[in-house]
mmJSON file of the N, C-alpha and C atoms, coordinates in Angstrom:
{"data_MODEL":{"atom_site":{
"group_PDB":["ATOM","ATOM","ATOM","ATOM","ATOM","ATOM","ATOM","ATOM","ATOM","ATOM","ATOM","ATOM","ATOM","ATOM","ATOM","ATOM","ATOM","ATOM","ATOM","ATOM","ATOM","ATOM","ATOM","ATOM","ATOM","ATOM","ATOM","ATOM","ATOM","ATOM","ATOM","ATOM","ATOM","ATOM","ATOM","ATOM","ATOM","ATOM","ATOM","ATOM","ATOM","ATOM","ATOM","ATOM","ATOM","ATOM","ATOM","ATOM","ATOM","ATOM","ATOM","ATOM","ATOM","ATOM","ATOM","ATOM","ATOM","ATOM","ATOM","ATOM","ATOM","ATOM","ATOM","ATOM","ATOM","ATOM","ATOM","ATOM","ATOM","ATOM","ATOM","ATOM","ATOM","ATOM","ATOM","ATOM","ATOM","ATOM","ATOM","ATOM","ATOM","ATOM","ATOM","ATOM","ATOM","ATOM","ATOM","ATOM","ATOM","ATOM","ATOM","ATOM","ATOM","ATOM","ATOM","ATOM","ATOM","ATOM","ATOM","ATOM","ATOM","ATOM","ATOM","ATOM","ATOM","ATOM","ATOM","ATOM","ATOM","ATOM","ATOM","ATOM","ATOM","ATOM","ATOM","ATOM","ATOM","ATOM","ATOM","ATOM","ATOM","ATOM","ATOM","ATOM","ATOM","ATOM","ATOM","ATOM","ATOM","ATOM","ATOM","ATOM","ATOM","ATOM","ATOM","ATOM","ATOM","ATOM","ATOM","ATOM","ATOM","ATOM","ATOM","ATOM","ATOM","ATOM","ATOM","ATOM","ATOM","ATOM","ATOM","ATOM","ATOM","ATOM","ATOM","ATOM","ATOM","ATOM","ATOM","ATOM","ATOM","ATOM","ATOM","ATOM","ATOM","ATOM","ATOM","ATOM","ATOM","ATOM","ATOM","ATOM","ATOM","ATOM","ATOM","ATOM","ATOM","ATOM","ATOM","ATOM","ATOM","ATOM","ATOM","ATOM","ATOM","ATOM","ATOM","ATOM","ATOM","ATOM","ATOM","ATOM","ATOM","ATOM","ATOM","ATOM","ATOM","ATOM","ATOM","ATOM","ATOM","ATOM","ATOM","ATOM","ATOM","ATOM","ATOM","ATOM","ATOM","ATOM","ATOM","ATOM","ATOM","ATOM","ATOM","ATOM","ATOM","ATOM","ATOM","ATOM","ATOM","ATOM"],
"id":[1,2,3,4,5,6,7,8,9,10,11,12,13,14,15,16,17,18,19,20,21,22,23,24,25,26,27,28,29,30,31,32,33,34,35,36,37,38,39,40,41,42,43,44,45,46,47,48,49,50,51,52,53,54,55,56,57,58,59,60,61,62,63,64,65,66,67,68,69,70,71,72,73,74,75,76,77,78,79,80,81,82,83,84,85,86,87,88,89,90,91,92,93,94,95,96,97,98,99,100,101,102,103,104,105,106,107,108,109,110,111,112,113,114,115,116,117,118,119,120,121,122,123,124,125,126,127,128,129,130,131,132,133,134,135,136,137,138,139,140,141,142,143,144,145,146,147,148,149,150,151,152,153,154,155,156,157,158,159,160,161,162,163,164,165,166,167,168,169,170,171,172,173,174,175,176,177,178,179,180,181,182,183,184,185,186,187,188,189,190,191,192,193,194,195,196,197,198,199,200,201,202,203,204,205,206,207,208,209,210,211,212,213,214,215,216,217,218,219,220,221,222],
"type_symbol":["N","C","C","N","C","C","N","C","C","N","C","C","N","C","C","N","C","C","N","C","C","N","C","C","N","C","C","N","C","C","N","C","C","N","C","C","N","C","C","N","C","C","N","C","C","N","C","C","N","C","C","N","C","C","N","C","C","N","C","C","N","C","C","N","C","C","N","C","C","N","C","C","N","C","C","N","C","C","N","C","C","N","C","C","N","C","C","N","C","C","N","C","C","N","C","C","N","C","C","N","C","C","N","C","C","N","C","C","N","C","C","N","C","C","N","C","C","N","C","C","N","C","C","N","C","C","N","C","C","N","C","C","N","C","C","N","C","C","N","C","C","N","C","C","N","C","C","N","C","C","N","C","C","N","C","C","N","C","C","N","C","C","N","C","C","N","C","C","N","C","C","N","C","C","N","C","C","N","C","C","N","C","C","N","C","C","N","C","C","N","C","C","N","C","C","N","C","C","N","C","C","N","C","C","N","C","C","N","C","C","N","C","C","N","C","C","N","C","C","N","C","C"],
"label_atom_id":["N","CA","C","N","CA","C","N","CA","C","N","CA","C","N","CA","C","N","CA","C","N","CA","C","N","CA","C","N","CA","C","N","CA","C","N","CA","C","N","CA","C","N","CA","C","N","CA","C","N","CA","C","N","CA","C","N","CA","C","N","CA","C","N","CA","C","N","CA","C","N","CA","C","N","CA","C","N","CA","C","N","CA","C","N","CA","C","N","CA","C","N","CA","C","N","CA","C","N","CA","C","N","CA","C","N","CA","C","N","CA","C","N","CA","C","N","CA","C","N","CA","C","N","CA","C","N","CA","C","N","CA","C","N","CA","C","N","CA","C","N","CA","C","N","CA","C","N","CA","C","N","CA","C","N","CA","C","N","CA","C","N","CA","C","N","CA","C","N","CA","C","N","CA","C","N","CA","C","N","CA","C","N","CA","C","N","CA","C","N","CA","C","N","CA","C","N","CA","C","N","CA","C","N","CA","C","N","CA","C","N","CA","C","N","CA","C","N","CA","C","N","CA","C","N","CA","C","N","CA","C","N","CA","C","N","CA","C","N","CA","C","N","CA","C","N","CA","C","N","CA","C","N","CA","C","N","CA","C"],
"label_alt_id":[null,null,null,null,null,null,null,null,null,null,null,null,null,null,null,null,null,null,null,null,null,null,null,null,null,null,null,null,null,null,null,null,null,null,null,null,null,null,null,null,null,null,null,null,null,null,null,null,null,null,null,null,null,null,null,null,null,null,null,null,null,null,null,null,null,null,null,null,null,null,null,null,null,null,null,null,null,null,null,null,null,null,null,null,null,null,null,null,null,null,null,null,null,null,null,null,null,null,null,null,null,null,null,null,null,null,null,null,null,null,null,null,null,null,null,null,null,null,null,null,null,null,null,null,null,null,null,null,null,null,null,null,null,null,null,null,null,null,null,null,null,null,null,null,null,null,null,null,null,null,null,null,null,null,null,null,null,null,null,null,null,null,null,null,null,null,null,null,null,null,null,null,null,null,null,null,null,null,null,null,null,null,null,null,null,null,null,null,null,null,null,null,null,null,null,null,null,null,null,null,null,null,null,null,null,null,null,null,null,null,null,null,null,null,null,null,null,null,null,null,null,null],
"label_comp_id":["MET","MET","MET","ARG","ARG","ARG","ALA","ALA","ALA","LEU","LEU","LEU","VAL","VAL","VAL","ASP","ASP","ASP","THR","THR","THR","VAL","VAL","VAL","LEU","LEU","LEU","ALA","ALA","ALA","PRO","PRO","PRO","LEU","LEU","LEU","VAL","VAL","VAL","ALA","ALA","ALA","LYS","LYS","LYS","ASP","ASP","ASP","GLY","GLY","GLY","GLY","GLY","GLY","ILE","ILE","ILE","LEU","LEU","LEU","GLN","GLN","GLN","TRP","TRP","TRP","VAL","VAL","VAL","ARG","ARG","ARG","ARG","ARG","ARG","VAL","VAL","VAL","ASP","ASP","ASP","GLY","GLY","GLY","VAL","VAL","VAL","VAL","VAL","VAL","GLU","GLU","GLU","VAL","VAL","VAL","SER","SER","SER","LEU","LEU","LEU","SER","SER","SER","GLY","GLY","GLY","ALA","ALA","ALA","CYS","CYS","CYS","LEU","LEU","LEU","GLY","GLY","GLY","CYS","CYS","CYS","PRO","PRO","PRO","ALA","ALA","ALA","GLN","GLN","GLN","ARG","ARG","ARG","ASP","ASP","ASP","THR","THR","THR","ALA","ALA","ALA","ASP","ASP","ASP","ALA","ALA","ALA","VAL","VAL","VAL","LEU","LEU","LEU","LEU","LEU","LEU","PRO","PRO","PRO","ALA","ALA","ALA","MET","MET","MET","ARG","ARG","ARG","ALA","ALA","ALA","VAL","VAL","VAL","ASP","ASP","ASP","PRO","PRO","PRO","SER","SER","SER","VAL","VAL","VAL","THR","THR","THR","SER","SER","SER","VAL","VAL","VAL","ARG","ARG","ARG","VAL","VAL","VAL","VAL","VAL","VAL","PRO","PRO","PRO","ARG","ARG","ARG","PHE","PHE","PHE","LEU","LEU","LEU","PRO","PRO","PRO"],
"label_asym_id":["A","A","A","A","A","A","A","A","A","A","A","A","A","A","A","A","A","A","A","A","A","A","A","A","A","A","A","A","A","A","A","A","A","A","A","A","A","A","A","A","A","A","A","A","A","A","A","A","A","A","A","A","A","A","A","A","A","A","A","A","A","A","A","A","A","A","A","A","A","A","A","A","A","A","A","A","A","A","A","A","A","A","A","A","A","A","A","A","A","A","A","A","A","A","A","A","A","A","A","A","A","A","A","A","A","A","A","A","A","A","A","A","A","A","A","A","A","A","A","A","A","A","A","A","A","A","A","A","A","A","A","A","A","A","A","A","A","A","A","A","A","A","A","A","A","A","A","A","A","A","A","A","A","A","A","A","A","A","A","A","A","A","A","A","A","A","A","A","A","A","A","A","A","A","A","A","A","A","A","A","A","A","A","A","A","A","A","A","A","A","A","A","A","A","A","A","A","A","A","A","A","A","A","A","A","A","A","A","A","A","A","A","A","A","A","A","A","A","A","A","A","A"],
"label_entity_id":["1","1","1","1","1","1","1","1","1","1","1","1","1","1","1","1","1","1","1","1","1","1","1","1","1","1","1","1","1","1","1","1","1","1","1","1","1","1","1","1","1","1","1","1","1","1","1","1","1","1","1","1","1","1","1","1","1","1","1","1","1","1","1","1","1","1","1","1","1","1","1","1","1","1","1","1","1","1","1","1","1","1","1","1","1","1","1","1","1","1","1","1","1","1","1","1","1","1","1","1","1","1","1","1","1","1","1","1","1","1","1","1","1","1","1","1","1","1","1","1","1","1","1","1","1","1","1","1","1","1","1","1","1","1","1","1","1","1","1","1","1","1","1","1","1","1","1","1","1","1","1","1","1","1","1","1","1","1","1","1","1","1","1","1","1","1","1","1","1","1","1","1","1","1","1","1","1","1","1","1","1","1","1","1","1","1","1","1","1","1","1","1","1","1","1","1","1","1","1","1","1","1","1","1","1","1","1","1","1","1","1","1","1","1","1","1","1","1","1","1","1","1"],
"label_seq_id":[1,1,1,2,2,2,3,3,3,4,4,4,5,5,5,6,6,6,7,7,7,8,8,8,9,9,9,10,10,10,11,11,11,12,12,12,13,13,13,14,14,14,15,15,15,16,16,16,17,17,17,18,18,18,19,19,19,20,20,20,21,21,21,22,22,22,23,23,23,24,24,24,25,25,25,26,26,26,27,27,27,28,28,28,29,29,29,30,30,30,31,31,31,32,32,32,33,33,33,34,34,34,35,35,35,36,36,36,37,37,37,38,38,38,39,39,39,40,40,40,41,41,41,42,42,42,43,43,43,44,44,44,45,45,45,46,46,46,47,47,47,48,48,48,49,49,49,50,50,50,51,51,51,52,52,52,53,53,53,54,54,54,55,55,55,56,56,56,57,57,57,58,58,58,59,59,59,60,60,60,61,61,61,62,62,62,63,63,63,64,64,64,65,65,65,66,66,66,67,67,67,68,68,68,69,69,69,70,70,70,71,71,71,72,72,72,73,73,73,74,74,74],
"pdbx_PDB_ins_code":[null,null,null,null,null,null,null,null,null,null,null,null,null,null,null,null,null,null,null,null,null,null,null,null,null,null,null,null,null,null,null,null,null,null,null,null,null,null,null,null,null,null,null,null,null,null,null,null,null,null,null,null,null,null,null,null,null,null,null,null,null,null,null,null,null,null,null,null,null,null,null,null,null,null,null,null,null,null,null,null,null,null,null,null,null,null,null,null,null,null,null,null,null,null,null,null,null,null,null,null,null,null,null,null,null,null,null,null,null,null,null,null,null,null,null,null,null,null,null,null,null,null,null,null,null,null,null,null,null,null,null,null,null,null,null,null,null,null,null,null,null,null,null,null,null,null,null,null,null,null,null,null,null,null,null,null,null,null,null,null,null,null,null,null,null,null,null,null,null,null,null,null,null,null,null,null,null,null,null,null,null,null,null,null,null,null,null,null,null,null,null,null,null,null,null,null,null,null,null,null,null,null,null,null,null,null,null,null,null,null,null,null,null,null,null,null,null,null,null,null,null,null],
"Cartn_x":[200.872,199.98,200.861,201.859,202.782,202.566,202.749,202.562,201.454,200.269,198.875,198.632,199.05,199.283,199.988,201.131,202.077,201.462,201.134,200.864,199.229,198.517,197.045,196.253,196.25,195.546,196.17,197.341,197.903,197.764,197.944,197.456,195.962,195.156,193.494,193.257,194.01,193.841,194.562,195.471,195.896,195.45,194.091,193.372,192.669,192.145,191.582,192.405,194.033,194.619,195.3,195.027,195.777,197.049,197.659,198.889,198.67,198.666,198.711,199.778,200.362,201.822,201.6,202.321,202.369,203.037,202.585,203.409,204.055,203.014,203.364,202.411,202.59,201.389,201.701,200.869,200.921,200.0,200.164,199.237,198.319,196.898,196.015,195.508,196.273,196.084,196.907,196.707,197.402,197.396,198.647,198.66,199.247,198.58,198.95,198.841,199.365,199.364,198.434,197.879,197.041,197.532,197.985,198.521,197.756,198.388,197.868,196.52,195.638,194.223,193.486,194.291,193.379,193.767,194.812,195.241,194.006,193.669,192.759,191.135,190.984,189.872,189.13,187.458,186.79,186.415,186.712,186.27,187.536,188.578,189.548,189.043,188.541,187.93,186.953,186.112,185.326,186.388,187.389,188.217,188.875,189.443,189.996,188.888,187.763,187.024,185.996,185.824,185.112,185.856,186.913,187.765,189.234,190.032,191.217,191.122,190.283,190.025,189.693,188.426,188.062,188.854,189.754,190.523,191.735,192.269,193.132,192.646,191.529,190.871,190.645,190.509,190.224,191.857,192.824,194.2,194.617,194.257,194.537,193.657,192.805,191.426,192.007,193.51,193.711,193.688,193.636,193.782,192.204,192.383,191.123,190.771,191.849,191.527,192.419,192.099,193.082,193.03,194.193,194.204,195.294,194.921,195.341,196.134,197.466,198.208,198.889,199.387,200.147,201.576,202.275,203.479,204.295,205.374,206.263,207.385,207.495,208.601,209.469,211.044,211.792,211.86],
"Cartn_y":[178.547,179.089,178.747,179.124,178.902,177.24,176.755,175.091,174.487,175.253,175.042,175.277,176.552,176.826,176.012,175.62,175.0,173.407,172.601,171.537,171.188,171.965,171.685,172.62,173.804,174.908,174.962,174.904,175.125,173.861,172.607,171.487,171.512,171.86,172.098,173.133,174.295,175.311,174.564,173.655,173.229,172.43,171.771,170.806,171.338,172.567,173.331,174.317,173.941,174.618,175.832,176.374,177.475,177.256,178.153,178.18,178.941,178.8,179.56,179.429,180.802,181.055,181.895,181.561,182.235,183.256,184.543,185.937,186.234,186.602,187.03,187.061,187.478,187.758,189.137,189.912,191.032,191.294,191.161,190.988,189.579,190.039,188.872,188.743,189.628,189.415,188.433,187.625,186.635,187.18,187.377,187.808,186.623,186.095,184.963,185.441,184.974,185.282,184.043,184.349,183.403,183.467,182.677,182.648,181.322,180.854,180.105,180.325,179.369,179.314,180.286,180.686,181.7,183.277,183.321,184.77,185.521,186.632,187.418,186.737,185.607,185.237,186.069,186.298,187.159,186.184,184.949,184.295,184.457,184.961,185.262,185.691,186.319,186.95,186.105,185.264,183.971,183.263,182.65,181.47,182.245,183.417,183.779,183.714,184.179,184.698,183.326,182.236,181.082,179.695,179.743,178.639,178.81,179.883,179.943,180.552,181.383,182.246,181.134,180.239,179.694,178.455,177.754,176.975,177.269,178.648,179.209,179.532,180.072,180.434,179.196,178.1,176.682,176.376,176.865,176.324,177.832,178.939,179.917,180.996,181.257,181.863,183.564,183.8,185.366,186.009,184.946,185.266,186.078,187.472,188.143,188.223,188.206,188.437,187.619,187.396,186.818,187.923,188.425,189.499,188.68,188.664,188.222,189.436,189.55,190.538,189.703,190.867,190.229,189.761,188.963,188.37,188.209,188.946,188.731,187.669,186.542,185.85,185.66,185.507,185.414,184.392],
"Cartn_z":[146.791,145.428,144.421,144.087,143.011,142.247,143.653,143.053,142.642,143.361,142.609,141.317,141.014,139.516,138.863,138.991,138.155,138.152,139.045,139.099,138.741,139.164,139.038,138.07,138.325,137.465,136.244,135.821,134.515,133.67,134.137,133.251,133.131,133.808,133.648,132.421,132.204,131.539,130.062,130.242,129.008,128.606,128.79,128.318,127.352,127.409,126.402,125.689,125.503,124.627,125.136,126.536,126.99,127.618,127.938,128.799,129.844,131.135,132.27,133.221,133.329,133.974,135.369,136.17,137.356,136.937,137.585,137.511,138.936,139.922,141.307,141.938,143.058,144.392,145.062,145.231,145.744,146.412,147.928,148.746,148.581,148.756,148.201,146.949,146.301,144.546,143.77,143.191,142.333,141.001,140.135,139.036,138.084,137.057,136.236,134.921,133.707,132.491,131.888,130.937,130.016,128.505,128.129,126.629,125.737,124.596,123.959,123.364,123.65,123.129,124.152,125.197,125.813,125.409,124.712,124.088,123.708,124.125,123.537,123.695,124.571,124.785,125.412,125.187,126.137,127.338,127.495,128.642,129.688,129.545,130.434,131.843,132.083,133.141,133.825,133.147,133.792,134.258,133.634,133.904,135.161,135.03,136.598,137.646,137.628,138.707,139.081,137.813,138.363,138.197,137.994,138.22,138.967,138.502,139.363,140.673,141.002,142.623,143.239,142.924,144.093,144.322,143.516,143.889,144.783,144.422,145.074,146.126,146.758,148.096,148.769,148.043,148.93,149.634,148.84,149.474,150.265,150.039,150.735,151.044,152.009,151.964,152.059,151.903,152.135,150.52,149.56,148.337,147.964,147.604,147.121,145.784,144.998,143.625,142.827,141.415,140.499,139.155,138.885,137.598,136.619,135.545,134.418,133.667,133.687,133.174,132.116,130.854,129.791,130.55,130.055,130.078,128.85,128.872,127.521,127.861,127.094,127.857,126.613,126.881,125.741,124.633],
"occupancy":[1.0,1.0,1.0,1.0,1.0,1.0,1.0,1.0,1.0,1.0,1.0,1.0,1.0,1.0,1.0,1.0,1.0,1.0,1.0,1.0,1.0,1.0,1.0,1.0,1.0,1.0,1.0,1.0,1.0,1.0,1.0,1.0,1.0,1.0,1.0,1.0,1.0,1.0,1.0,1.0,1.0,1.0,1.0,1.0,1.0,1.0,1.0,1.0,1.0,1.0,1.0,1.0,1.0,1.0,1.0,1.0,1.0,1.0,1.0,1.0,1.0,1.0,1.0,1.0,1.0,1.0,1.0,1.0,1.0,1.0,1.0,1.0,1.0,1.0,1.0,1.0,1.0,1.0,1.0,1.0,1.0,1.0,1.0,1.0,1.0,1.0,1.0,1.0,1.0,1.0,1.0,1.0,1.0,1.0,1.0,1.0,1.0,1.0,1.0,1.0,1.0,1.0,1.0,1.0,1.0,1.0,1.0,1.0,1.0,1.0,1.0,1.0,1.0,1.0,1.0,1.0,1.0,1.0,1.0,1.0,1.0,1.0,1.0,1.0,1.0,1.0,1.0,1.0,1.0,1.0,1.0,1.0,1.0,1.0,1.0,1.0,1.0,1.0,1.0,1.0,1.0,1.0,1.0,1.0,1.0,1.0,1.0,1.0,1.0,1.0,1.0,1.0,1.0,1.0,1.0,1.0,1.0,1.0,1.0,1.0,1.0,1.0,1.0,1.0,1.0,1.0,1.0,1.0,1.0,1.0,1.0,1.0,1.0,1.0,1.0,1.0,1.0,1.0,1.0,1.0,1.0,1.0,1.0,1.0,1.0,1.0,1.0,1.0,1.0,1.0,1.0,1.0,1.0,1.0,1.0,1.0,1.0,1.0,1.0,1.0,1.0,1.0,1.0,1.0,1.0,1.0,1.0,1.0,1.0,1.0,1.0,1.0,1.0,1.0,1.0,1.0,1.0,1.0,1.0,1.0,1.0,1.0],
"B_iso_or_equiv":[0.0,0.0,0.0,0.0,0.0,0.0,0.0,0.0,0.0,0.0,0.0,0.0,0.0,0.0,0.0,0.0,0.0,0.0,0.0,0.0,0.0,0.0,0.0,0.0,0.0,0.0,0.0,0.0,0.0,0.0,0.0,0.0,0.0,0.0,0.0,0.0,0.0,0.0,0.0,0.0,0.0,0.0,0.0,0.0,0.0,0.0,0.0,0.0,0.0,0.0,0.0,0.0,0.0,0.0,0.0,0.0,0.0,0.0,0.0,0.0,0.0,0.0,0.0,0.0,0.0,0.0,0.0,0.0,0.0,0.0,0.0,0.0,0.0,0.0,0.0,0.0,0.0,0.0,0.0,0.0,0.0,0.0,0.0,0.0,0.0,0.0,0.0,0.0,0.0,0.0,0.0,0.0,0.0,0.0,0.0,0.0,0.0,0.0,0.0,0.0,0.0,0.0,0.0,0.0,0.0,0.0,0.0,0.0,0.0,0.0,0.0,0.0,0.0,0.0,0.0,0.0,0.0,0.0,0.0,0.0,0.0,0.0,0.0,0.0,0.0,0.0,0.0,0.0,0.0,0.0,0.0,0.0,0.0,0.0,0.0,0.0,0.0,0.0,0.0,0.0,0.0,0.0,0.0,0.0,0.0,0.0,0.0,0.0,0.0,0.0,0.0,0.0,0.0,0.0,0.0,0.0,0.0,0.0,0.0,0.0,0.0,0.0,0.0,0.0,0.0,0.0,0.0,0.0,0.0,0.0,0.0,0.0,0.0,0.0,0.0,0.0,0.0,0.0,0.0,0.0,0.0,0.0,0.0,0.0,0.0,0.0,0.0,0.0,0.0,0.0,0.0,0.0,0.0,0.0,0.0,0.0,0.0,0.0,0.0,0.0,0.0,0.0,0.0,0.0,0.0,0.0,0.0,0.0,0.0,0.0,0.0,0.0,0.0,0.0,0.0,0.0,0.0,0.0,0.0,0.0,0.0,0.0],
"pdbx_formal_charge":[null,null,null,null,null,null,null,null,null,null,null,null,null,null,null,null,null,null,null,null,null,null,null,null,null,null,null,null,null,null,null,null,null,null,null,null,null,null,null,null,null,null,null,null,null,null,null,null,null,null,null,null,null,null,null,null,null,null,null,null,null,null,null,null,null,null,null,null,null,null,null,null,null,null,null,null,null,null,null,null,null,null,null,null,null,null,null,null,null,null,null,null,null,null,null,null,null,null,null,null,null,null,null,null,null,null,null,null,null,null,null,null,null,null,null,null,null,null,null,null,null,null,null,null,null,null,null,null,null,null,null,null,null,null,null,null,null,null,null,null,null,null,null,null,null,null,null,null,null,null,null,null,null,null,null,null,null,null,null,null,null,null,null,null,null,null,null,null,null,null,null,null,null,null,null,null,null,null,null,null,null,null,null,null,null,null,null,null,null,null,null,null,null,null,null,null,null,null,null,null,null,null,null,null,null,null,null,null,null,null,null,null,null,null,null,null,null,null,null,null,null,null],
"auth_seq_id":[1,1,1,2,2,2,3,3,3,4,4,4,5,5,5,6,6,6,7,7,7,8,8,8,9,9,9,10,10,10,11,11,11,12,12,12,13,13,13,14,14,14,15,15,15,16,16,16,17,17,17,18,18,18,19,19,19,20,20,20,21,21,21,22,22,22,23,23,23,24,24,24,25,25,25,26,26,26,27,27,27,28,28,28,29,29,29,30,30,30,31,31,31,32,32,32,33,33,33,34,34,34,35,35,35,36,36,36,37,37,37,38,38,38,39,39,39,40,40,40,41,41,41,42,42,42,43,43,43,44,44,44,45,45,45,46,46,46,47,47,47,48,48,48,49,49,49,50,50,50,51,51,51,52,52,52,53,53,53,54,54,54,55,55,55,56,56,56,57,57,57,58,58,58,59,59,59,60,60,60,61,61,61,62,62,62,63,63,63,64,64,64,65,65,65,66,66,66,67,67,67,68,68,68,69,69,69,70,70,70,71,71,71,72,72,72,73,73,73,74,74,74],
"auth_comp_id":["MET","MET","MET","ARG","ARG","ARG","ALA","ALA","ALA","LEU","LEU","LEU","VAL","VAL","VAL","ASP","ASP","ASP","THR","THR","THR","VAL","VAL","VAL","LEU","LEU","LEU","ALA","ALA","ALA","PRO","PRO","PRO","LEU","LEU","LEU","VAL","VAL","VAL","ALA","ALA","ALA","LYS","LYS","LYS","ASP","ASP","ASP","GLY","GLY","GLY","GLY","GLY","GLY","ILE","ILE","ILE","LEU","LEU","LEU","GLN","GLN","GLN","TRP","TRP","TRP","VAL","VAL","VAL","ARG","ARG","ARG","ARG","ARG","ARG","VAL","VAL","VAL","ASP","ASP","ASP","GLY","GLY","GLY","VAL","VAL","VAL","VAL","VAL","VAL","GLU","GLU","GLU","VAL","VAL","VAL","SER","SER","SER","LEU","LEU","LEU","SER","SER","SER","GLY","GLY","GLY","ALA","ALA","ALA","CYS","CYS","CYS","LEU","LEU","LEU","GLY","GLY","GLY","CYS","CYS","CYS","PRO","PRO","PRO","ALA","ALA","ALA","GLN","GLN","GLN","ARG","ARG","ARG","ASP","ASP","ASP","THR","THR","THR","ALA","ALA","ALA","ASP","ASP","ASP","ALA","ALA","ALA","VAL","VAL","VAL","LEU","LEU","LEU","LEU","LEU","LEU","PRO","PRO","PRO","ALA","ALA","ALA","MET","MET","MET","ARG","ARG","ARG","ALA","ALA","ALA","VAL","VAL","VAL","ASP","ASP","ASP","PRO","PRO","PRO","SER","SER","SER","VAL","VAL","VAL","THR","THR","THR","SER","SER","SER","VAL","VAL","VAL","ARG","ARG","ARG","VAL","VAL","VAL","VAL","VAL","VAL","PRO","PRO","PRO","ARG","ARG","ARG","PHE","PHE","PHE","LEU","LEU","LEU","PRO","PRO","PRO"],
"auth_asym_id":["A","A","A","A","A","A","A","A","A","A","A","A","A","A","A","A","A","A","A","A","A","A","A","A","A","A","A","A","A","A","A","A","A","A","A","A","A","A","A","A","A","A","A","A","A","A","A","A","A","A","A","A","A","A","A","A","A","A","A","A","A","A","A","A","A","A","A","A","A","A","A","A","A","A","A","A","A","A","A","A","A","A","A","A","A","A","A","A","A","A","A","A","A","A","A","A","A","A","A","A","A","A","A","A","A","A","A","A","A","A","A","A","A","A","A","A","A","A","A","A","A","A","A","A","A","A","A","A","A","A","A","A","A","A","A","A","A","A","A","A","A","A","A","A","A","A","A","A","A","A","A","A","A","A","A","A","A","A","A","A","A","A","A","A","A","A","A","A","A","A","A","A","A","A","A","A","A","A","A","A","A","A","A","A","A","A","A","A","A","A","A","A","A","A","A","A","A","A","A","A","A","A","A","A","A","A","A","A","A","A","A","A","A","A","A","A","A","A","A","A","A","A"],
"auth_atom_id":["N","CA","C","N","CA","C","N","CA","C","N","CA","C","N","CA","C","N","CA","C","N","CA","C","N","CA","C","N","CA","C","N","CA","C","N","CA","C","N","CA","C","N","CA","C","N","CA","C","N","CA","C","N","CA","C","N","CA","C","N","CA","C","N","CA","C","N","CA","C","N","CA","C","N","CA","C","N","CA","C","N","CA","C","N","CA","C","N","CA","C","N","CA","C","N","CA","C","N","CA","C","N","CA","C","N","CA","C","N","CA","C","N","CA","C","N","CA","C","N","CA","C","N","CA","C","N","CA","C","N","CA","C","N","CA","C","N","CA","C","N","CA","C","N","CA","C","N","CA","C","N","CA","C","N","CA","C","N","CA","C","N","CA","C","N","CA","C","N","CA","C","N","CA","C","N","CA","C","N","CA","C","N","CA","C","N","CA","C","N","CA","C","N","CA","C","N","CA","C","N","CA","C","N","CA","C","N","CA","C","N","CA","C","N","CA","C","N","CA","C","N","CA","C","N","CA","C","N","CA","C","N","CA","C","N","CA","C","N","CA","C","N","CA","C","N","CA","C","N","CA","C","N","CA","C","N","CA","C"],
"pdbx_PDB_model_num":[1,1,1,1,1,1,1,1,1,1,1,1,1,1,1,1,1,1,1,1,1,1,1,1,1,1,1,1,1,1,1,1,1,1,1,1,1,1,1,1,1,1,1,1,1,1,1,1,1,1,1,1,1,1,1,1,1,1,1,1,1,1,1,1,1,1,1,1,1,1,1,1,1,1,1,1,1,1,1,1,1,1,1,1,1,1,1,1,1,1,1,1,1,1,1,1,1,1,1,1,1,1,1,1,1,1,1,1,1,1,1,1,1,1,1,1,1,1,1,1,1,1,1,1,1,1,1,1,1,1,1,1,1,1,1,1,1,1,1,1,1,1,1,1,1,1,1,1,1,1,1,1,1,1,1,1,1,1,1,1,1,1,1,1,1,1,1,1,1,1,1,1,1,1,1,1,1,1,1,1,1,1,1,1,1,1,1,1,1,1,1,1,1,1,1,1,1,1,1,1,1,1,1,1,1,1,1,1,1,1,1,1,1,1,1,1,1,1,1,1,1,1]
}}}
């Protein structure tokens, strides 16, 4: 799943100026962070539900949801 985020989904989000980073997976919930142009964007939930989740479920049907979480990088 992390490879999908890094190689397919992150470049897709980057086309709109956003930065998508893998955080972790806890059972069926995948946690990611969105920054760059996505930081504070009201469409974050829509991106997670309509773009990220279907792509992840296509690869692994056990993914139940995508949660956008804050990520503080050094």
